[in-house]
C-alpha positions as CSV (number, residue, x, y, z in Angstrom):
1,M,109.8,180.8,114.1
2,N,110.5,184.6,114.0
3,I,108.5,187.3,115.7
4,V,107.9,190.2,113.2
5,L,106.8,193.6,114.6
6,T,104.9,195.8,112.2
7,G,103.0,199.1,112.7
8,M,103.0,202.8,112.1
9,P,106.0,205.0,112.6
10,A,106.1,205.8,116.4
11,S,104.0,202.7,117.3
12,G,106.7,201.4,119.5
13,K,108.3,198.6,117.4
14,T,111.8,199.4,118.4
15,S,110.9,199.9,122.1
16,V,109.1,196.5,122.1
17,A,111.9,194.8,120.3
18,F,114.3,196.2,123.0
19,E,112.1,194.6,125.7
20,L,112.0,191.3,123.8
21,E,115.8,191.4,123.7
22,K,115.8,191.8,127.5
23,L,113.8,188.5,127.6
24,G,116.6,186.7,125.7
25,K,115.5,187.2,122.1
26,T,117.9,188.2,119.3
27,V,116.6,191.3,117.7
28,Y,117.1,192.9,114.3
29,D,115.7,196.2,113.2
30,T,115.4,196.6,109.4
31,D,115.9,200.4,109.6
32,S,119.0,200.0,111.8
33,E,120.4,197.3,109.5
34,I,120.0,199.7,106.5
35,V,121.6,202.5,108.4
36,N,124.6,200.3,109.3
37,R,125.1,199.2,105.7
38,H,124.1,202.3,103.7
39,G,123.9,205.4,105.9
40,L,121.2,207.5,107.3
41,I,117.7,206.9,106.0
42,S,117.0,210.6,105.6
43,E,120.1,210.8,103.3
44,I,119.1,207.7,101.3
45,F,115.6,209.3,100.7
46,K,117.2,212.7,99.8
47,N,119.9,211.3,97.5
48,H,118.1,208.3,96.0
49,G,114.4,208.5,96.7
50,E,111.9,206.2,98.4
51,E,111.9,203.5,95.8
52,Y,115.7,203.0,96.3
53,F,115.1,202.8,100.0
54,R,112.3,200.2,99.6
55,N,114.6,198.1,97.5
56,L,117.3,198.2,100.3
57,E,114.5,197.3,102.8
58,T,113.5,194.3,100.7
59,E,117.1,193.1,100.6
60,E,117.2,193.3,104.4
61,V,113.9,191.4,104.7
62,K,115.2,188.6,102.5
63,R,118.4,188.3,104.6
64,L,116.6,188.5,108.0
65,S,113.7,186.2,107.1
66,E,116.2,183.4,106.6
67,K,117.1,183.5,110.3
68,D,115.1,181.5,112.8
69,G,113.9,182.3,116.3
70,V,114.7,186.1,116.1
71,V,112.7,189.3,116.4
72,I,112.5,191.5,113.4
73,A,111.3,195.1,113.9
74,T,110.3,196.4,110.5
75,G,110.1,199.9,109.3
76,G,106.6,201.4,109.1
77,G,106.4,201.0,105.3
78,C,107.9,197.5,105.1
79,V,104.5,195.8,104.6
80,L,103.7,198.0,101.6
81,R,105.5,195.4,99.4
82,E,103.7,192.1,99.1
83,E,107.0,190.4,98.6
84,N,108.2,191.5,102.1
85,C,105.0,190.2,103.7
86,R,105.4,186.9,102.0
87,L,109.0,186.5,103.0
88,L,108.3,187.5,106.7
89,K,105.4,185.2,107.0
90,A,107.3,182.2,105.5
91,N,109.2,181.8,108.8
92,G,107.5,184.2,111.2
93,K,104.4,185.4,113.0
94,I,103.6,189.0,112.1
95,V,102.5,191.1,115.1
96,Y,100.8,194.4,114.4
97,L,101.3,197.0,117.1
98,K,98.0,198.8,116.6
99,T,98.2,202.4,118.0
100,K,95.6,205.2,117.9
101,L,96.4,208.1,115.7
102,Q,96.3,210.5,118.7
103,T,99.0,208.5,120.4
104,L,101.1,208.5,117.3
105,Y,100.8,212.3,117.0
106,K,102.1,212.7,120.6
107,R,105.1,210.3,120.0
108,A,106.1,211.7,116.6
109,E,105.9,215.5,117.4
110,G,109.4,217.0,117.1
111,N,111.0,213.9,115.6
112,T,113.0,215.0,112.5
113,S,114.5,211.6,111.8
114,R,111.5,210.2,109.9
115,P,111.6,211.3,106.2
116,L,108.0,210.4,105.4
117,L,106.9,212.6,108.3
118,S,108.6,215.8,107.2
119,G,106.4,218.9,107.0
120,D,103.0,218.8,108.7
121,V,103.5,215.7,110.9
122,R,99.8,215.4,111.8
123,E,98.7,215.5,108.2
124,R,101.4,213.1,107.1
125,L,100.6,210.6,109.9
126,K,96.9,210.8,109.1
127,K,97.5,210.0,105.5
128,L,99.9,207.1,106.2
129,Y,97.5,205.8,108.9
130,E,94.6,205.7,106.4
131,Q,96.8,204.1,103.7
132,R,98.6,201.5,105.9
133,S,96.2,200.4,108.6
134,P,94.2,198.1,106.4
135,I,97.5,196.5,105.2
136,Y,98.8,196.0,108.7
137,E,95.4,194.4,109.7
138,R,95.4,192.1,106.6
139,T,98.9,190.9,107.0
140,A,99.0,190.4,110.8
141,D,98.8,187.1,112.5
142,I,98.4,188.8,115.8
143,I,97.1,192.3,116.6
144,I,97.9,194.0,119.8
145,D,96.2,197.3,120.8
146,T,99.2,199.2,122.3
147,D,97.5,202.2,123.8
148,G,97.8,202.2,127.6
149,L,100.4,199.4,127.6
150,S,104.1,199.8,128.2
151,P,106.6,198.3,125.9
152,E,107.4,195.7,128.6
153,E,103.7,194.8,128.9
154,I,103.5,194.4,125.1
155,A,106.6,192.3,125.0
156,R,105.2,190.0,127.7
157,R,101.9,189.7,125.8
158,I,103.7,188.8,122.6
159,T,105.7,186.0,124.3
160,E,102.5,184.6,125.8
161,L,100.8,184.6,122.4
162,I,103.7,183.1,120.5
163,K,105.2,180.1,122.2
């Protein structure tokens, strides 16, 4: 059984995955896997567009969902494709790291590595939040409100809930 971390950009998926790795879990990050195989995400978006990136993401989800007993930190938009959700749920529990919009604003300010947040970060985050939150909620097996918790505390809570 895999642990699949979902949530908005800047919700802490990568940080929580790192803490789970410290607890002995093998961790994969879909965005990192794409970067290792295909180059920078910002360049993929610039040269090929979002649809091409989403296809690469689905390829990674297929590959990683075949593993067992690992942590998969997904990109913020991974759950937009029903196929990805189905694949991830087939051998995993999806954990939604629910984070308030105000917290996301603070964490994302000044970060230029997220192509979908280019321009007015607050406006882009608000739009993504409104679009994606219902999807995260619907697809999650477990929802953890992350505000006020450290990545270490979130990781401990996840391991308690998924045994």
